[in-house]
N, C-alpha and C positions, 0 to 999 in steps of 0.2 A: 462270617459265621464261625463259631467254635467247632473244632473237629469232633467227630464222634468219639465216644469212650471205647477203649480197648476192653472187650468183654470175653471172659473165659467162662464157659459153661461146664460145671462139674455135676455129673449125674445125667444120664441120657436115656432114662426109662420112659414109661408112657406119659407121665405128667409133663416131661420136657417138651413134648410136641405143642402143648398149650402155650408154653413160654415162647417157643419159636414163632408161633402165629402172632402173639402179641408183639414180640420184638420187631417183626416185619413192619409194624406200624410206626416205628421210630428210627428210620434210617439215619436221621441227623444226630441221633444219640448213641447208636449201637453199631459197633463194628466187631464182629466175632473174630477172635484170634485163636481160639482153640476149643476143643471138646474132649472131656475126660469121662471115662466110665470104667468100671471093673471089667466090662465087656468091650474089647476093642471094636468089635463089629457094631455095637450100639453107638459108640462114639463116632465111628466112620459114617454110619447111617445119618445121624443128626447133622454132621458136618456137610454131607451131601445135600440134605434138605435145607440147610441154611442159605445155600446159594453163594457162600463165600468162596474165594478162589483157592487158597491153599492154607487153611488153618491147621494148627497143631491137632493131632488126634493121638490119644494114648490112654494108658491106664494108671499113670503115676501123677498124682496131684502136685507133689513137690517139684517134679521135673517140669510139669506144665507151667507152674508159677514162675520158675526160674527162666524158662525159655521164652515165654510169651509176654512176661511183665505186664499183666493186665491191670487196668485201672478199676475194673469192676469184676466181681465173680458172682455168677448165678449159681446158687447152691440148690440143686434139684435132687440131692441124695436122699436116702432114707433117714428117718429121724436119728437113728443110732450113730450116724456119721456126721451129723450137723456140727457138733462142737469141734471135731478135729478139722474138718474142711473150713469152717468159718474162721477159726482162730489162726489156721495156717494162712488163709487169704489176708486176713487183717494184718498179720505180722509181716506179710510181704508188701504191705502198703496199699492193698486194694480195698475198695468199698464192697459190701456184700448185700445182695438181695437174696433171701433164702425162703425155702418152702416152710410151711407150717407143719407141725408145731416146731418152734425154734429149738427145743431141747427135750430131753427125756427126764430131766429132773430140775428142781429149783436151783440146786448148786451149779449144774451145768449152765443154766440160763444166766445166772449171776456172773459166772466166769466169762461168758461170751459177751455180755453187756459191758463188763469192765474192759475187755480186750478191745472193744469198739470205741473207747473214749475219744480217740482222735480220728475216727473214720465213721462213715455212715453204715449202719447195719439195720436192715428192715426186713419185714416178713410179708409174704404174699397172702395177706388175710383178705381174700378176694370178695367175700360177701359185702365188705364195706363199699365196694365199687358197684353198687346196685341202685338204680334210680328210685325204686320204690322204698327201699330202706332209707335212703337219703330224705325222701319226702316225709316219711313217718318221723324220722329223727328231727327234722325241721319243725314239724307240727308240735312235737313234744317240747322242743326248746322254745317255741313261741308262746307256750302256755295255753295252747288250744284246749287241753283237757285239764288244766290246772296243775296242782301238785301231784306228780306221778307217785302212786303208791303200790301198784300191782302190775307185774309183767308176766304173762303166761305165754309159753311157747310149746307147741306140739310138733313133734317130728315122728312120723310113722311111714316107714318104707320097708320093702321086702326084697332087697337086692341079693341075688345069688352070685356073688363075686367068684367063688372058688378061690383057691390059692391061700396065701398067708393070712388074709383077714379072717377066714373061718376058723383059724387056729389061735388067733390073738387073744390074750387076756385083756379084759376091759375094752373090747373092740369098739363099742359105740362111743364111750367116753374119750378114748385116746385118739381114735381115727376120725371121728366126725363131730363130736359135740363142741370142739373148740370153735367151729364156725358159729354155732348157735350162741355160745357163751360170749364170743366177741361181738356178735350182733346185739346182744343184750347190753353190753357195755357201751356200744355206740348209741343205742336208742336212749339209754338212761343217762349217758354222759357221766357215769359213776363206775367205781370199782366195787367188787364184792368183798365183804368182810368175813362172812361165815357161811358154811354150807352143811346141810344134812343130805346125804345121798343114799338111796337104796338101789342096788344093782341086782339084776336077776337074769336068768336064762329061761324063757318060757318053754312050756311043752311044745314040741314040734320044731324048736329052733334048729337051724342047720349050722349055727355057730357053736363052737365048743364052750365059749365063755362070754358072759356079760353082754348079750345082744340087746338088752333093754335096761333102762335106768330112769329113775325119777329123782330129781334134785331140787331142793329148796335153798335158794341163795338169799342171804340178807345183804342188801346193797348199802353203800354209803348214803346217808340221808334218810334211811328208814324204809325205802321201797323193798318189796319182796319179789324175786324172780323165781317162777316155778317152771321147771323144764320137765317135760314128759317125752321120752323118746324110745324108739325101738327100730332095730334093723331086721326084725323078723315078723313084720306086720303085713300079712297078706290081705289083699282086698283094697278098699279105698285108701289112697295115699295122700299125704300132705305134699306140699312143695319141698324140694331139697332145702329151701330156705326157712322151713317151718311155717306153721300157721300161728299168728300172733294176736293177742288181745292185751292192750295197755289201758289201764284205768287210772284216772286222776280224780281229784275231788270235784271236777266240773263236768266230766264226761268220759267217753270211751273211744279209743281208736282200735279198729280191727284191720288186720292185713293178712291176706291169704298166702303171703310169701311170693306171690307173682305180681300182678298189676292191680289187684283190687284193694283199695284202701278206703275204709268207711269211717267217717267221724260222726259220732252220735252225741248230741248235746240236749239236755232237758229243756223244755219250754218253760215259760214263766208261770204256767198254770200249777195250781196246787193239786194235791190228790194223793191217794194211797200209793199208786204207781204213776209217777208223773209222765206225761207224754214227752216224747223226744223227737227231734228232727235229725235225719241222717243226710249228710252230704258226702259226695265223692271227692277224694283228693287225688289228682293225677300224679303219676310217678315223675320224677325229674328226668329230663332228657340228658343223659351223660354222654351220649354219642359212643361210637365204636371205640374211640381212643380213651374214653373215660370209664369203660365198663370192664368188670372181671379182671383178669390178669393184666390187661392193657391199662386199666385205670390205676392199679397199684404201681405198675412199671413207670407210667408217665409221672406219677406223683414222686417217685423215687428219683428219677432223672431231673425233674424240676428242682428238687432239693439240692442235688449235686451242682446244678447250674447257678442257683441263687444263694446257696448257703443256708437254706432253710432246713427244717426237720421233717422227714417223711411222716405222714400220719401213722403209718404202721411201723415206725421205728421200734427196735427191739425193746428199749426201755419202756415204751408205751404199751407194746404188745404183751409185756410180762404179765399184766393183769389177767389176760385171757388164758395164758398157759397156767397161771397159778390157780385159776378156777378149775381147770381140768384136773390138775394133779391133786388139788384139795378134794375134789369130788371122788376121785379114785381112793384116796386115803380114808375119806369118810365111809365109803362103801366097805372098805376092808375092816375098819374099826367098828362100824355100826353105830356111829355117834356123830353129833354135830361138832365140827372143828373150825378153827380159824383158817381163813384163806391167807397165805403168806403175802407179805408186802415186799417190794423190791429191796 
């Protein structure tokens, strides 16, 4: 059996705990050799939690790369640090699995993808590792609702985070909507070409900027994706994965973002409003190792072992980041704009 990969984790904040839990499911693939964070205490805490014997802990990424010689770097840093950490890791000969969003700008993303020409670089776009989303995507791909022309997603939550999010500009679009936009790309198996986005901060919002947004995306092939979202919606909530309605020329799929998937197809009867029949589609069973962070992590290491390409490879994930940044630009400009291509 092949040896585990030497893994250096950079960034030991709150999200890194989810990475550690997922990594524990892959002992044959992952051997931690170090933990790096701006806070030495945070790096030491994660090192202790990892159960490794004597990994490197420190605050200097360059020193960690030189001393541990990792084969893989987990980039769990804040978005502003992604380009520096990822490019340094790639230059040191390591593959990289990084947190979303991959970059803060299109130019950064392009530079990072170019730097990964001879290495694997993928993004933890965890919503793709969801059994219900996979079942809906499979139904669309099978032609169950015919030619897909309309995708609606509603995201309504009222989280009181405190801290930096409540001060962020474009907080919903930059910090959360990339999940929903990536889901839409997965369901449609298409990229977006244009967007018109209206961003606003409703009365009573506890966020300083842009806690709500509505965006209309034109997708390749002619389908339209309509996103309605808010992070200051008190009362009845949607799933964190959104509530979805996908309409084709033969029928409709509805998914509550959890486990309820309904396929509605018209009967053969004629009439002003034709009768329809609804059937339930079960989620796919992805198992613990196939869901969430573990699902993305497992796919990444399979690619390293087999020479394949991770589903969330940066070059593929670019389309989701481009949707986010184009939506932000549209909101600023107040007009429909093109979504950048790689």
